[in-house]
C-alpha positions in Angstrom: 0.0 0.0 0.0 1.6 3.3 -1.1 2.0 6.4 1.1 -0.7 8.3 -0.8 -3.4 5.7 -0.2 -2.4 5.4 3.5 -2.6 9.2 3.9 -6.0 9.3 2.1 -7.4 6.6 4.5 -6.1 8.4 7.5 -7.6 11.7 6.3 -10.9 10.1 5.6 -10.9 8.4 9.0 -10.1 11.7 10.7 -12.8 13.5 8.8 -15.4 10.9 9.7 -14.3 10.9 13.3 -14.5 14.7 13.4 -18.0 14.7 11.9 -19.1 12.0 14.4 -17.7 14.0 17.4 -19.4 17.2 16.2 -22.6 15.3 15.8 -22.3 13.6 19.2 -21.6 17.0 20.9 -24.6 18.5 19.1 -26.8 15.6 20.3 -25.6 16.0 23.9 -26.3 19.7 23.6 -29.9 18.9 22.4 -30.3 16.4 25.2 -30.1 19.2 27.7 -33.3 20.8 26.4 -35.7 19.6 29.1 -33.1 20.1 31.9 -32.8 23.8 30.9 -36.6 24.1 30.9 -36.8 22.7 34.4 -39.0 19.8 33.3 -38.7 16.3 34.6 -37.4 14.0 31.8 -36.1 10.6 30.9 -32.4 10.4 30.3 -31.9 9.8 26.5 -29.5 7.3 24.9 -27.4 8.3 21.9 -28.5 8.3 19.1 -32.1 7.3 19.3 -33.1 9.2 22.4 -35.9 7.4 24.2 -37.5 5.5 21.3 -34.7 3.0 20.5 -36.7 -0.1 21.3 -39.4 0.9 18.9 -37.0 1.9 16.1 -35.1 -1.4 16.5 -38.5 -3.3 16.6 -37.9 -4.6 20.1 -41.2 -3.1 21.2 -44.3 -1.8 19.4 -44.7 1.9 19.2 -47.6 1.8 21.6 -45.7 -0.1 24.2 -42.6 2.1 23.8 -44.7 5.2 24.7 -46.5 3.3 27.4 -43.1 2.6 28.9 -42.1 6.3 28.7 -45.5 7.3 30.2 -45.0 4.8 33.1 -41.5 5.9 33.8 -42.8 9.5 34.3 -45.2 8.4 37.1 -45.5 11.0 39.8 -45.3 13.9 37.3 -48.1 15.7 35.6 -46.0 16.0 32.5 -42.4 15.2 31.4 -40.0 15.2 28.6 -38.4 12.6 26.4 -36.6 12.6 23.0 -37.2 11.1 19.6 -33.6 11.0 18.4 -32.6 14.6 19.2 -36.1 16.0 18.9 -37.7 16.9 22.3 -41.2 15.5 22.9 -43.6 16.4 25.7 -45.5 13.6 27.5 -48.6 14.8 29.3 -50.0 12.5 32.1 -52.6 14.6 34.0 -56.1 13.8 32.6 -57.5 17.3 33.0 -54.4 18.9 31.4 -54.8 16.4 28.4 -58.4 17.4 28.1 -57.6 21.1 28.0 -54.9 20.6 25.4 -57.0 18.6 23.0 -60.2 20.6 23.5 -60.2 24.0 25.3 -56.6 25.1 24.5 -56.2 23.2 21.2 -55.7 26.5 19.4 -52.3 26.7 21.1 -51.4 23.0 20.3 -52.3 22.6 16.7 -48.9 21.8 15.2 -48.4 18.1 15.3 -44.8 18.2 14.1 -45.5 16.6 10.7 -45.4 18.1 7.3 -47.9 18.5 4.4 -47.5 19.1 0.7 -50.8 20.4 -0.8 -49.3 20.4 -4.4 -47.6 17.1 -4.6 -49.4 15.2 -1.9 -52.9 16.7 -1.6 -54.4 14.2 0.8 -51.7 15.1 3.3 -53.3 18.6 3.6 -55.9 17.6 6.2 -56.8 19.0 9.6 -54.4 16.8 11.5 -51.3 17.9 9.6 -52.0 21.5 8.7 -50.5 24.3 10.8 -50.9 28.0 11.4 -53.6 30.0 9.7 -54.5 27.2 7.3 -55.2 24.9 10.3 -57.1 27.6 12.1 -59.3 28.5 9.2 -60.1 24.9 8.3 -60.8 24.0 11.9 -63.2 26.9 12.2 -65.1 25.6 9.2 -65.1 21.9 10.3 -65.9 22.3 14.0 -69.6 22.7 13.5 -69.7 19.4 11.6 -69.1 17.5 14.8 -71.6 19.1 17.1 -74.0 16.7 18.9 -76.8 17.9 16.8 -75.0 17.2 13.5 -73.8 13.8 14.7 -77.3 12.9 15.9 -78.8 13.4 12.4 -76.3 10.9 11.1 -76.9 8.3 13.9 -79.0 6.0 11.8 -76.0 5.3 9.6 -74.3 3.7 12.6 -77.5 1.7 13.6 -77.9 0.3 10.1 -74.2 -0.8 10.0 -74.7 -2.3 13.5 -77.6 -4.3 12.3 -75.5 -5.7 9.4 -72.8 -6.6 12.0 -75.3 -8.6 14.0 -76.6 -10.4 10.9 -73.0 -11.3 9.9 -72.1 -13.0 13.2 -75.5 -14.5 14.1 -75.0 -17.9 12.6 -71.5 -18.2 14.1 -72.9 -17.3 17.5 -75.7 -19.9 17.2 -72.9 -22.5 16.5 -70.7 -21.2 19.3 -67.8 -20.6 16.9 -64.5 -18.9 17.5 -64.1 -15.8 15.3 -61.2 -13.4 14.5 -63.1 -10.4 15.8 -60.5 -7.7 14.7 -61.1 -8.5 11.0 -64.9 -8.5 11.4 -64.9 -5.2 13.3 -62.5 -3.7 10.7 -65.1 -4.5 8.1 -67.8 -2.9 10.2 -65.7 0.2 10.7 -65.0 0.3 6.9 -68.7 0.2 6.2 -69.4 3.0 8.7 -66.7 5.3 7.4 -67.3 4.6 3.8 -71.0 5.4 4.1 -70.5 8.4 6.5 -67.4 10.0 4.9 -67.7 9.1 1.3 -71.4 8.2 0.7 -70.3 4.8 -0.6 -72.2 1.6 0.3 -69.3 -0.9 0.1 -70.9 -3.8 2.3 -67.6 -5.1 3.4 -69.3 -7.5 5.9 -71.0 -9.2 2.9 -68.2 -8.7 0.5 -64.8 -8.9 2.2 -63.1 -8.3 -1.2 -64.8 -4.9 -1.7 -62.6 -2.4 -3.5 -62.9 0.2 -0.7 -61.7 -2.3 1.9 -58.7 -3.2 -0.4 -57.7 0.4 -0.6 -58.3 1.0 3.1 -55.9 -1.8 4.0 -53.3 -0.4 1.6 -53.2 2.8 3.7 -51.8 0.8 6.6 -49.5 -1.5 4.8 -46.1 -1.8 6.4 -42.8 -2.4 4.6 -39.3 -1.0 4.4 -40.5 1.9 2.2 -43.3 2.9 4.5 -41.1 2.4 7.6 -38.5 4.9 6.2 -41.3 7.3 5.3 -42.9 7.2 8.7 -39.6 7.5 10.5 -38.6 10.5 8.4 -41.9 12.2 9.0 -41.9 11.6 12.7 -38.2 12.3 13.4 -37.3 14.9 10.7 -40.4 16.4 9.1 -38.3 19.2 7.6 -36.1 16.6 5.8 -39.3 14.7 4.6 -40.5 18.0 3.2 -37.3 18.7 1.3 -37.0 15.2 -0.3 -40.8 15.2 -1.0 -41.7 11.8 0.6 -45.4 11.3 -0.1 -47.4 10.6 3.0 -50.1 8.9 1.0 -49.1 6.4 -1.8 -49.8 7.9 -5.3 -52.3 5.2 -6.3 -54.2 5.6 -3.0 -54.3 9.4 -3.6 -55.7 8.9 -7.1 -58.3 6.4 -5.9 -59.7 8.6 -3.1 -59.6 11.8 -5.2 -61.5 10.1 -8.0 -64.1 8.7 -5.6 -64.7 12.0 -3.9 -64.9 13.9 -7.2 -67.5 11.4 -8.6 -69.6 11.5 -5.4 -69.6 15.3 -5.2 -70.4 15.8 -8.9 -73.2 13.2 -8.8 -74.8 14.9 -5.8 -74.5 18.4 -7.2 -75.7 17.4 -10.7 -78.7 15.4 -9.4 -79.6 17.6 -6.3 -78.9 14.6 -4.0 -78.6 15.3 -0.3 -77.9 12.9 2.6 -77.2 13.2 6.3 -73.5 12.4 6.2 -70.0 14.0 6.4 -69.5 14.3 2.7 -72.7 16.4 2.4 -71.4 18.8 5.0 -68.1 19.1 3.0 -70.1 19.8 -0.2 -72.0 22.6 1.7 -68.6 24.1 2.7 -67.5 23.9 -0.9 -70.4 26.0 -1.9 -70.8 28.4 1.0 -67.6 28.1 3.1 -69.6 27.1 6.2 -72.0 24.5 7.5 -74.1 27.0 9.4 -77.5 27.1 7.9 -78.8 30.4 9.4 -75.5 32.3 9.0 -75.9 33.6 12.6 -72.2 33.4 13.5 -70.2 35.5 15.9 -67.7 38.0 14.5 -64.7 35.7 14.9 -66.3 32.8 12.9 -67.4 35.3 10.2 -63.9 36.6 9.8 -62.4 33.2 9.6 -65.0 31.4 7.7 -67.4 33.4 5.6 -64.9 35.7 4.1 -62.9 32.8 2.7 -63.7 30.8 -0.4 -65.3 27.4 0.0 -63.4 24.1 0.1 -61.7 22.9 -3.0 -62.1 19.4 -4.3 -58.7 18.4 -3.0 -59.5 19.8 0.4 -62.7 17.9 0.5 -60.8 14.7 -0.5 -58.1 15.3 2.2 -60.7 15.8 5.0 -62.7 12.7 4.0 -59.5 10.7 3.7 -58.2 11.5 7.2 -61.7 10.9 8.6 -61.4 7.4 7.1 -57.8 6.8 8.1 -58.4 8.0 11.7 -61.6 6.1 12.2 -61.0 2.8 10.5 -58.1 1.2 12.5 -58.6 3.1 15.7 -62.3 2.1 16.2 -61.9 -1.5 15.2 -58.8 -1.9 17.4 -60.6 -0.3 20.4 -63.6 -2.6 20.0 -61.5 -5.8 19.5 -59.3 -5.1 22.6 -62.5 -4.2 24.6 -64.1 -7.5 23.6 -60.9 -9.4 24.5 -60.9 -7.8 28.0 -64.6 -8.5 28.5 -64.1 -12.1 27.5 -61.3 -12.3 30.1 -63.4 -10.6 32.7 -66.9 -12.1 32.5 -68.2 -10.2 35.6 -67.5 -6.9 33.8 -69.1 -8.1 30.6 -72.2 -9.1 32.5 -72.4 -5.7 34.1 -72.0 -4.0 30.7 -74.8 -6.2 29.3 -77.1 -5.5 32.2 -76.7 -1.7 31.6 -77.3 -2.2 27.9 -80.4 -4.2 28.5 -81.8 -1.6 30.9 -81.1 1.3 28.5 -82.6 -0.5 25.5 -85.8 -1.5 27.4 -86.4 2.2 28.0 -86.2 2.9 24.3 -88.4 0.1 22.9 -85.5 -2.2 22.5 -84.0 0.1 19.9 -80.5 1.4 19.8 -81.1 5.2 19.8 -78.8 8.1 20.3 -80.4 8.8 23.7 -80.0 5.1 24.8 -76.3 5.2 24.0 -75.8 8.4 26.0 -77.4 6.8 29.1 -74.8 3.9 29.2 -72.5 5.4 31.9 -70.7 2.2 32.8 -69.9 1.6 29.2 -68.1 5.0 29.3 -65.8 3.5 31.9 -65.0 0.5 29.7 -64.0 2.5 26.5 -62.7 6.0 25.8 -62.7 8.2 22.8 -64.0 11.4 21.3 -67.1 12.4 19.4 -68.0 10.3 16.3 -65.2 7.7 16.9 -66.5 7.0 20.4 -70.1 6.8 19.2 -69.2 4.4 16.4 -67.3 2.2 18.9 -70.3 2.2 21.3 -72.8 1.3 18.7 -70.7 -1.5 17.5 -70.2 -2.9 21.0 -73.9 -2.4 22.0 -75.0 -4.1 18.7 -73.0 -7.2 19.7 -73.2 -7.3 23.5 -77.0 -6.8 23.4 -77.4 -10.2 21.6 -74.2 -12.1 22.2 -71.5 -13.0 24.7 -67.8 -13.4 24.1 -65.5 -16.0 25.7 -61.9 -17.1 25.5 -61.2 -20.3 23.6 -58.2 -22.5 22.8 -57.4 -20.2 19.9 -57.2 -17.1 22.2 -53.7 -15.9 22.9 -53.1 -15.4 26.6 -51.4 -13.1 27.1 -51.7 -11.2 23.9 -48.5 -10.8 21.9 -48.4 -7.4 20.3 -47.0 -6.8 16.8 -43.7 -5.0 17.2 -43.6 -3.9 13.6 -47.1 -2.3 13.5 -47.5 1.4 14.2 -51.2 0.7 15.2 -51.4 -1.5 18.3 -52.4 -4.9 17.1 -52.2 -8.5 18.3 -50.0 -11.0 16.5 -52.1 -13.6 14.8 -55.4 -11.6 15.3 -57.9 -11.5 18.1 -59.7 -14.9 18.4 -62.8 -15.1 20.7 -65.7 -17.6 21.0 -69.1 -16.0 20.4 -72.4 -17.3 21.7 -76.0 -16.2 21.7 -77.3 -14.8 24.9 -80.2 -16.7 26.5 
């Protein structure tokens, strides 16, 4: 090996070492963020901060943050790090409620990125920031009032009835079912009808096109893993290199579906009590208020702006589907698992359901659901997602009981590769008709 090559190797090694030392020093500086703020925090590890187990797939994302949450016991809030990025963990329930409801105007930046031009479905309420977020939230907030949701309640009941029909024969035979898949089909039917005005009947047709595209949103592979990591850890970098949040083919499918639905309703004067109808109204008028009696703030932020564009409608319908599909089905399946493991709690829930339905002519009504206080202690959620979850559970528990079987995993093994908390091998429970 000649002298020039040796010199070059030494120079490169010294350069890389220098870069590493500078980067290490910068990370250590960043890791002092919470200490300088006087906030309790977990000591980070170089270079992953406090999320190394999730990144190396030793734990699921949910369990990683549960671990962080538990280690901050005794504090109302605390700090941690995603790589060198500081993240705030809030533990106190009332503080959490204020952040997501009362004071949400101050906490609207979720630390992700959106690209309206190249990735139009990313420009939805969850990812938008600043004035764009404030303006859109002002317009969308009235769509989720109790009154608006109540007018759409029959959609949930109809889907709940289809859910009961789907499992009835299996319950009569005392079969063991994979409840997560069934509840995912139920959630897909609800969201497809509610957000897109599409009757996809996934419970009857598991190969429905809408279900296929819905599953594609949550597909996990190396490419999606890099995408999610870049967006979560370095949104600025993701914005520079233009990583699409939504796969191109998914974007094209949902944009086409929304465009066809909107144009059909507008051209044929079709109106329905669903979310897409409210978005169509905002496209025309910039608001969902029928009587225009708004306060000055809402007028300034809403009526003086143009209505929603077709891309904006598609983005809001898309995130409604993405947020409500997996979350609701996951909540219901884990709830049924816990009820199967704790039969005394299941019986108490069923007694409350029976009593509430008797008061309402054995019909699942909006008022009956609101009266089920013990059910509120069994599940948590917000607005439509919570209502959807309750109707699904009440539809099942009013007629059937759930039990563990020899196919039920005890304890559950969580999928370490999935961003959404899910059980390895599914959620298998025995279903029987109630006497």
